[in-house]
FIBAPA-351177 format. One record per atom (N, C-alpha, C): x, y, z. Coordinates in steps of 0.1 Angstrom, whole numbers, plus 5000, padded with zeros to 4 digits. Example, Ala and Ser with C-alpha at 12.3 -4.5 7.8 and 13.67 -1.06 7.14 Angstrom:
2
513249435078512349555078513249675078512849785071513749895071512950005079
END
This chain:
410
500849885000500050005000500950135000500650224991501350354992500750445002501450545005500950645015499650715010499650734997498450804991497150724993497250594995496050514997495650525011494350535014493950545028494150405034494650395047494850275053493650185055493750055053492649965054492349955069491149905072490649885085491549775091492149805103493049705109492349585114492949465110492449335115493349285126492849275138493549245149493449095152494649025153494648885155495448855169494848775177495448745190496848675187497848705196499148655194499748645208500948575209501548575222501748705229502048805220502048945225500749015220499749035228498549085223498249225228499349305230499149445235498449535225498449495213497849575202496349535201495949435207494549385205493549495210492649525201491649635204492149765199493349785195493849905190493449925176492850035172492250055159493050135149494150185152495050255143496450245147497450275138498850265140499250125144498650035137499049895138499449835125500649785124501149735111501249585111502049525102502249385101503149325112504149405115505149355125505149435138504849565137504849655148503649735150503449795162502349895164502950005172502250115173502750235181501850265192502350315203501550355214502350465222501750525231502450625240503350555250504250635256505250575266504550555279504950455286504550425300505750415309505550435321506650435331507450305330506650195328507350055328508250045316508150125306509050125294510450165297510650225309511950265313512950135314512350025316513249905318513949865305513449915294514149885281514450025275514750125283514850265278515950275267517050195268518150215259517750175245516650095243516150055230515350165223514950265230514050355224514350505227514950525239515250665243516350725234516050845228517050905219518250965226519250885230520450935237521550845233522750895233523950825230524650765243524150805255524750785267524050685276524650615284523950515293523150585304521950545305521050605315520350495322520350495336519750385344518250395342517550275343516150275341515350365351515850385363515250465373515250615368516350655361516450795356515550805344515450705336514550715324513150715328512750645339511350655344511050795349512050855355511850995360511751085348512451065337512451145325511051125318510551005318509250985312508151065319508251065333507251125341507351275341508651325341508851475344509051555331509751495321510051565309509251525297509151395294508451355283506951385284506451375296505051405298504651555295505651645296505451785294505751835280506351745272506751775258505551795249505551915242504451935233504451845221505651795218505751705206505451565211504751485202504451345206505551255204505751165213506751055212505950925213505950845202505250715201506350605201506050505209506950385210506650285199507650225193507550125183507549985191506449915190506349795198506249675188507049565191506949445183505649365186504849335176503549275179503749135184504749065181504848925184505048905199505648995206505848975221505749105229505249215223505049345229506349405235507449375228508749425232508949565225509249665233509549805228510949795221510949835208512149825200512649955195511850065197512250195191511150295194511250415188510350525190510350615178509250695177509150795167508650925174509551025174509151155179508551235167507451295169506751385159506951525164507951595157508251725161507351825153506451885160505451965153505752115156506252185145506552325146505552415140504352355137503352435131502752365120503052405108502452335096503152205094504452205095505252085091505351985103505451865101505651755111506851675107507851685115509151615113509051485121509451375115509551245122510951225125511151185138512551155143512451005148512650905139512550765143513850715149513750625158514950555164514550415166515350315162515250175165516550125170516450045180517649995186518649935176519849985175520849945165521249795166521049735178521349605181520549505173519349545168518549465160518949455145519849535141520349525127519349545117519349465106518449485095516949465099516749375109515349365114514849495119515649565126515249695132514949795121515749795110515449885100514049855093513749735092512449695087511349745096511449735109510449795118510449945117511550005116511650145115510850195103511050135091510350175079508850155081508450045087506950025088506450135098507150175108506650275118506550405111507550445102507550565095506250575086505950475079504850475070503550475078503450405089502250405097501950555102502950615107502750755113502450855101503150835090502850925079501450915074500950795072499550775067498650835077498850815090497950865101497951015100499151085099499151225100498551285087498751225075498251275063496751255061496351125063494951085060493951125071494451095084493451115095493551255101494751295103495051425110494951545100494951515087494851625077496051715075497251665079498351755078498851765063499451885060499851905046501151835042502051815052503351765048503951695060504651585057505451505067506851505062507851525071509251545067510051445075511151395069511951295075513451315071514351315081515751305079516151155079516951115069517250965067518650945063519450865071520850835067520850755054521750795045521750735032522150585031522750535042523250395042522150295046520950345051519950255055519050225043519550135034518850115022517450045024517349965034516049895037514949995039515250105047514350205050514050285037515050325030514950405018514050345007514350215005513550144995512050134999511750125012510350115017509650245015510350355020509650485020509550545006510550514997510450564983509350484976509250354979508250264973506850304976506750364988505450414993505050554989506050624982505650754977506350874983507250854993507950964999508951014989509151144988510051204978511251264984512451224978513751284983513751424979513951514989513951654986515351724986516251664994517551724995518551615000519851644997520951565002522051655008522251635021523351705028524551615028525551645021526651565019527551535032527851415034528751375045528451435059527151435061526651505073526851415086526751285084526751195095528051115096528451085109529651005111529050865116529350765108528750635111529850525108530250445118531150335116532450375110532950495114534250535109534250595095533050635090533050695077531950805077531950885066530950985065529850945056528650975060527450935053526551055050525951055038525051165035523751155043523151265046521851275052520851325042519851235040518851265030517651325037516951415030515751475035514551435026513551365032512451325025511151405029510251415020508951485023507851405016506751405023505451355017504451465018503951505006502951605005501551545004500651595011499251545011498651554997498151444992497451454979496351554978495551564989494451664990495051804989496051834996496651974996497251994982497851894976498451914962497351954952496151894953495051934944494752084946494752134958494452274961495552374957496852334961497952424960498852394948498752284941499652244931500952194936501752134927503052074931504052184933504552204946505552314948506852294940507152164936508352144928508252224915507152264911506952344898507252494901507352534913507552674916508952714913509152824905510552864901511252914913512552894913513452944924514153064917513753184921514453304916515853314921516753374913518153384917518653524914519553574922520253704919521653674921522453764915523953754916524453654906525753644905526453554895526453414899526453394912526553254917528053204918528953284914530353244914530953264928531653164934532353184947533353294947533453364958534453474959535653414968536853454965537953404973537753434988538353354997538253375011539353485015539053585022540053675027541153605035542353635033543453565041543353615056543953535065543853585079544553715081544053795090544553925093545653915104546753985101547853995111547754125118547554115131547354235140548754295143548754425143549954495147550054515162548854535168548754545183547854445189547154485199546254395206544954385198544254275199542954255193541954345199540754365193539754445199539254375212538654445221538254395234537354265232537754155238537054035239536753965225537554005215537353955202537853805201537153725193537553585191538053565177537453635167537853635153537953775148539053805140539253945136539453945121538654025114538854045100539454185097539354225084539954355080539054465085537754455084536854555088535954525100535754395103534854355114535554255123535054235134535454125143534254065150534453945155533453865161533753855176532753895185532953875199531753805205531853755217530653695223529553805225528253765225527253855229527453885244526954005248527154045261525954135266525854155279524754235284524654365277523454405273523154525265522954495250523454385245523254345231521754315228521054255238519654225236518854355235519154465242518454585241518654645227519954635222520254695208519454605198519454475200518754395190517254425189516654445201515254475202514954605195515854705197515654835190515754825175516754745170516954735156515654665150515054575157513854505152512754605150512654695159511554795158511754895147513054905142513354995131513554925118513254795117513454715105512554765093513054775081512354815069512054705060512854595060512654485051511754375057510954305048509954205053510254065049511354045040511453915034512453825041513153875052514153795058513653665065512553685073512053585082510553585083509853565072508353565072507853685079508253795074507853925080508653965092508354085097509154135108508654085122509554095132509254045145509554155156508854155167509254235178509554145190510654175196511054095208511254185220511054125231511354195244512854195247513454315250514854315254515154225266514154215275514354125287514553985282513653945273513753805268515053775261515453875252516753855245517953855254517953935265519053935274519153795281517953745285517953605291518353505282517953515269518353415259519853415257520453535257521953535255522553475267522153505279522753445291522553295292521353245289521153095290521953025279522153075267522852995257524352995258524853075267526253075269526752995281525752945289526052865301526552725298526052645289526452515288527952505283528652395287529952375282530052345267528952275262528852245248527552305243527452435240526152505237525652455223524352445222523752405209523752525199523652645204523752765196524952845200525752885190526952965193526753095185526553205192526253325185527253435188527653505177528653605178528053745174528453845182528153985177529154025167528754085156529654145146529854285149531054335151531354475154532354525144532254655142533254725133534554745141535654725134536954745141537254895143536754975135537055125136536455185149535255135153534655205164533855115174534054975172533354875180531854875179531254945169529854945168529254805165528254765171527554645169526654665156526854575146526154595133525354475129525654355136524954235132525354115140524853995136525153875143525453765133526353675136526453545129526453435139526053315135525753205145525953065139526252975147526152835144524952775152524052715145522752675152522752525152522152465163521952325164523252245161524252285169525652225167525552085171526051995162526051845165527551815167527951795179529451775182529851635179528851535179529151395175529451385160528451435152528551425137529351545131529651645139530451765136529851845124528651885126527951975117527152075124526752185117525852285123525252355112524152435115523552525106524152665108524452735097524952875098523752975096523953085103522953185102523553325104523053425098523553565099522453665098522653775104521653885103522354015106522154115098522654245100521554335103521354375116520254455120520354595116521554645113521754785108521754795093520654845087520554845072521754915065522455005072523555075066524654985063524754865069525854775066525454655059524254655052523854545044524254575029524754475022525054485008526354555006527254565016528554625014529654525016529454395017530454305019530754275033530154345043530454315057529854185061528754145055528154015058529053895054529653905042530453805037531753795045532253905049533453905057533253845071532053875077531753815090531453665088530853625077530553485075531853405074532753465067534053385065534753375078534653465087535253455100534553345108533153335106532453225113532853095107532953085094533352955088534752915093535653005094537052975099536952925114536052985122535852935135535252795135534252775127533552645126534552535122535252555111536152445105537452435112538052545116539452535121539552535136538552595143538652595158537752485164536452475159535652365164535852235157536452235145536652105138535452045132534452135128533252075121533652025108532851925103533151865090532351935079531151985082530352055072529352145079528752235071527752325076526652325066525452365071524252375062523652505064522752545055521952675056520652655049519652715056518252715050517852865047517252885035516953015031515453015025514653115030513353135024513453165009512553105001512653134986512753274983512053364990511953504987513253574990514053514999515253585003516453554994516353604982517353584971518653644975518653754983519953814987520753724995520153655005520953565013521453445005520553394996520953274988522153314979522153434973523253474965524553484973524353544985525553554994526153414997525353315000525753185003526553124991526053144979526753094967528153154966528153284969529453354968530453304979529853264990530753215001531153064999530753004988531152864984530152754987529052794992528052684995527452634982527052504983526452434972524952414975524152424964522652404966522452254968521752224980521552084984520152034980519252114977517852074974516952184979515652144980514652234984513552164992512952225002511952165010510752255010509552185010508352255007507352265018506552375018505352385026505752395041506752475044507152485058506552605065505952705058505352815064504352885055503352955061502353025053502853155048502553185035503053315030502253345017501653465017500953515006499853425001499053375010497953285007498253145003499453105005499852965002500852915012501352795010502452745018503752755010504752805017505952845009507152755013508352775007509352675006510752735010511652645012513052675015513952625005515052685002516152634994517252605004517952485002518852435012520252435006521252465015522652465010523552385020524752345015525752285024527152325019528052305028529452345025530352255033531252175027532252095034533452165038534052125049535252195053536352185043536552075036537552055026537352155014536052175011535752275000536152415004535852445016536152585021537652605022538452505026539852515027540552515013539852465003540452464989540152594982539252674987538952804980540252894981540452974970541653054970541553164981542753204986542853304996543253434989542553534990542853654983542053774989542753884990542054014994541154054983539954104987539054154977538354284982538054364972537454494976535954464980535554554989534154544994533154544982532354444981531254444970529954394977528854424970527654384976527554234978526854194988526654044991525653984981524954054973523953994964523854084952
END
């Protein structure tokens, strides 16, 4: 059965493990799905998404105190033959899009991949046909061919490929992004693959500025220094400046329209994200060398220290410094920090279709177009799309080093 076909009425058959008996949905040939129970902590390492050993007592506490409060649903994958929990699927709901984060105990080998594939298809059919969702999205390692054959055979579409994103068994593996678009929504909105991707700029990479040699001391608290700008940690007071810049914003295409933020909230956010020893977000303030003025921010988002990748982001809140090459200079300092200091293997970036300026800047910085993903946000009476990019450390290191005159970023 393909995903496009409505699921048949489930026929329940008594078996040695009859935990699924009476369940009317999310039941497949080999597995069924249900919510987590405290008793599932006894086999927590088979389904809890963690790389580290956790005692059953702590997993039970986590189920009761953390999982129960999570707005996103976590469903357990249970083997029908004996009611053994073998994995889980987290449904990350950020609004319109629903991301599936499946995990099956690696100790089951290829059997586990078969169960994983069945669970993915069960949840996708449920979300699309019964819950009426427009799109289901999935990140999938490229070496799990059993899963790939099953989901592609059922109609999931490969949307993007992030090269060498995952570290598995001593080698680098691509991370594939799949999407399934509701047939009903397709009738109404049409196939977004047919939507043209507008481009600006030449698309030709620009040389990387060579490292700057300082004659004297670096700017106060600077971590990376370029010819015109430097990167420093965010500090108290930056949140107030960011909130003021947001109030004075003139452009609407950067992030689905303009936003207003509380300076109190931003100050707390800065403080909280700098506390962990391994922060998931690493944000730098971009300042001018000539007068230390704060003009923007660059960041590494969702840093994965195991697989050594992150998403890059940048924003220049002061319009006077947009389009003059300051953004590219700051981004190259961020890439140097990511690849040479943190030792990341690759970075990715996501850009709204309408933000052609940022897409053009990424191409000039050496990024490669990795694909496109659809229907992630409402815009102009429809659901709109992202274009995706990636950049490998070895590609960045191979780019020519050369001073260049300040030119527009797009």
